[in-house]
N, C-alpha and C positions, 0 to 999 in steps of 0.2 A: 477438110478434116483438120488441117493445121490450125485453123481458126478456133475450132472447138477444143483442141488440145490446149491451146494458149488460154482459153477461157477457163478450162478446168484447172490448169496450173495456177492461174491468177486467183481463182476462188479458193482453191486448196491452200495456197500460200497466205491469202488474206485471213482465212479461217484459222490457220496455224498462228499467225501473228496475234489475232484477237484472243485466241485461247491462251496463248503464252502471256499476254498482257493481263488477262483476267486471273490466271493462276498466280501471277506475281502480286496482284492486288490482294487476293485472298490470303496468300502466304504472308504478306506484309502485315495485314490486319491481324492474322492469327498470332504472328510473332509479337506484335504490340500488346495484344490481349494477354498472351502468356507472360510477357514481361511485367505487365501491370498486376496480374495475379500473383506473380512471384514477389513483387515489391510489396503488395498488400500483406501477403503472408509473412514476409520478413518484418514489416512494420508491426504487425500484430504480435509476433513472437518477441520483438524487442520491448513492446509495451508490457507484455506479460512478464518479462524478465525484470523490468523496472519495478513493476508492482510487487512482484515476489520479493525482491530485495528490500523494498520499502516496508512491506508487511513484516518480513523477518526481522529487520532492524528494530522496528517498534516493539514487536513481541519480545525479542531478546532483552531490550532495555527494560520493558515492564517486568519481565521475570527476574531480572537482575536486582530489582528493588526489594525482593523478599528478605535478604539479610539485613538491610537497613530497617525494614519494618520490624523484624524480630528484635533487633537491638533496641529500637524505640519502645516496643512492647515491654521488654525487660526493664528498661529504665523507668517507664511509667509505673510499673508495679512496685518500685522501690519507695521507701518512705521519703517524704519531702525533705530535701536538704539543699544546701548551696551547691554541693558537688553534683547532685542529680540535676538541678536547674542548669548548671554550667554545661553539663554533658548534653542535656536536651537542647540547649541553645546551639551547641555544635551540630547536633543532628538536624535542627531546622535549617541550618545553612546547607547541609548535605542534601536535605530534602528539596530545598529550593533549587539547588544546582541540578539535581536529578530531574526536577520538573522542567527546568529550562532546556535541558537536553531532550526531554520528552517532547516539548513543544517544537523543537527543530525537526524531529522525526515526524511529528504529526503534520507539519507543513508539507512535507514530501507526500504524505498520504493524501492530503487535501489537493495537491496538484495532480497526482497520478492515480489515486485509488478509486475504487468503485463506490457508489453512493452509500451502500450499507456498511462498508468498511469505514468510510468517513464518519458515519453516524456513531459507530462503536468507538472509534478513536476519540471523538468528541466527548462521548460519555465517560471514557477513561480519564480524559483531561479534567472534566468537571469534578470527578471523584478525587483525583489527585490534588486539585486546587483545594477542595474541601478538607482533604487530609492535612495539607499544610496549615490551613487556617485552624483546624481543630488541634493540631499539635501546638500551635502558638497559644491556644486557649488552655491547653494542659499545662504549659509552662507557666501561665499566669494563674494557675491554681483552680481552674474549672474542674470540679469533681466529676462531672459527667463526661468529660473529654475522653478518658480511657475507653469507656464503653463505645462512644461514637467512633473513636479511632479503629477499634476492633471491627465494628460494623462496616465502616468505610473500606477497610482492607478486604473484608469478605465480599462486599459489593464490587470492589475493584477486581478481585479474582474472578467473580462471575462475569463481569464486563469483559475481562481479558479472554475468557473462554468463548464468549460470543464473538469477539473480534477474530479469534483464531478460526472459528467456524465460518464466519462470513468471508474471511480472507481465502479460506480453502474453496468455498463456493464460488467466489469471484474468479479465482484462478482456473478452476475446473470448467467454468462456463465459457472460457475464451476459446 
């Protein structure tokens, strides 16, 4: 009888050790998976915050150009004069600096943004470039330039609205 008690104790002890080892393995695996899920969620939230900041910076910059455009529109409507030309030349410098700042913000979008938002930012950039070229043409006396400037501004506003829409979709899909 002592032999069978010893065997029962050995088997029970062995089973307890194996069960304990298996529980430890599963607990370790579950902890690793939980840590990985947590890290992935943190990474995703960080990416969303980076994108949100980049989108907002670009949108705010684009919206801040409205006073410059209004000023240019008013100048374009004035009769041709040396003063008007000098003021328009100052505005082209301002426009080029604003485009340079826009390009810096666009690069962040191209690094961090969603494909559709990148496409919208690129469209805005092309319109902005065309606006600067057309402004130079207006300074050089091109009579059709004021109409094209107005059209480019309207197209830019529509492109900005598309960018805002795509940025929102991108952030909400994360």
